[in-house]
N, C-alpha and C positions, 0 to 999 in steps of 0.2 A: 521600628517599621514592621508592620505585620504583613506576612505573605498571604496573599489571597489564594486559598487552596484550589479553587476552581481554575483560576488563572495559572497556577503552578501545574495543575493536572494537564491543562491545554498545552503548556510549553513542553512538558514531558512527552505528551502525545506527538507533537510536531517533531521533536528531536528524535524520538524512537522511530517514527515513520520515515524520516529522512535517512537515518542510518540503515533502516531495513531496505529502502530502495537502493541506496548506494551499494550495500553488500550484494543485493540481488543483481545489480548491473555488473558487478565484478565477479559474480558467481562464487562469492566467498561463503561457502556452505557453513563452515565453522562459525563465522561471524553471524550468519543468519540464524543458526540454531540458538545462539545466545540471546537473540531478540524475538524468538518465536515460542509461543505457548506449546506444550507437548502435543496438543491436538488443535489444529487451526481450521476454522470454517472457511471454505472457499466458495465463492459464487462468481460466475462469469457467463460468457456466451454459451458455454456447453452445459450449463446447469449448476447445481450446488451440491456440496458434500463436505465431508470432513477429511482432513489429511493429517497423518501422523508425521513426526519429524523424519522418520525413515523414508517417507515418500518425497521429501522436499528436494533432494538432489535430482531425482528423475523429473520432477515438475519444472525445476530450473532449466534443465537441459531441453526439455520439450518446448518451453516457452521461448527460449533463445531471444530475449527481448531486452532492449535498452530503453530506459525511460529518463526523460528530462522534464523536471517539474517546472511548470509555467506559473501556476497559481495554487495557493493553499487556502482551504476553508477548514477551520478547526474549532471545536468546542468540547470541553471535558475529554472523554476518551475517544471521540470520533474525529476523523480527519478525512477530507476529500482532497485528493491531489489531481489537479488538471495537468495532464502530462502529454508530451509529444513522445509517442512510442515508435520505435523502429524495430521491426521483426527481421531477424537474420536467418539465412539458411545455414546449413552445416559448414559451408566453406567461407562464411562471413559476409556473403553478399546480401544486400538489402532486398528483402522480398516483400516488404510492405511498410507503410508509415501511416499513422493516424493520430488524432487527438483522442485520448482516452481519459476516463475519470476513475481513479483508483480510490476505493473506500477502505480504510483500515480502522479497526477498533483496537485500541491499546489499553491494556490494564497492567499495572505494576511493571511497566517498561517491557512488556511482551506483546507482540501482535497476536490477537486472539481470533480476528477474522479479517479476511481480505476479499474484496469484490472488485471487479472491473466492469465498467459500463461505457457504452459509446456516447451517452448523453448525460449532461449535467443534471437534468431533472431526475433521471433514474437514480443517480448517485445521491442527490439530495433527499430523495424519497427513502432510500435505504438507510441513510445516516441520520436523518432528522435535521440536517444542516441546511443553510440557505445562503444567499449572496451576502447577507448581513454578517456572516461568520468568516468573511474573507480576512486573512492574516497578511500583513505587510511583508 
């Protein structure tokens, strides 16, 4: 039986993205560093830029966010996660909740870029994915 390399890439992308979100939720910096490229491109409501691994801990603390994945759209190295996000303040109280769309680009089991959007269309535009790429 031959392994479909594009399908295999998609499965690795999904697995890596799920692990990345899980470690992010648990603020497992060491685990995150193992899944993150040395320099990661970040895009979100406050603009875009690059972040080194040294900045990851501060970014995690500042975000103080818990994500629960509702739907996945993936193809090759791109994945869009439709997620319920819960933002917490310093003492753990909920300060906001929303549905967000997280876009990750995964190459060689490392997250190379991360973007967060409020709408699915923006996430699809950034990733090149569509509803047809929904994964069960």
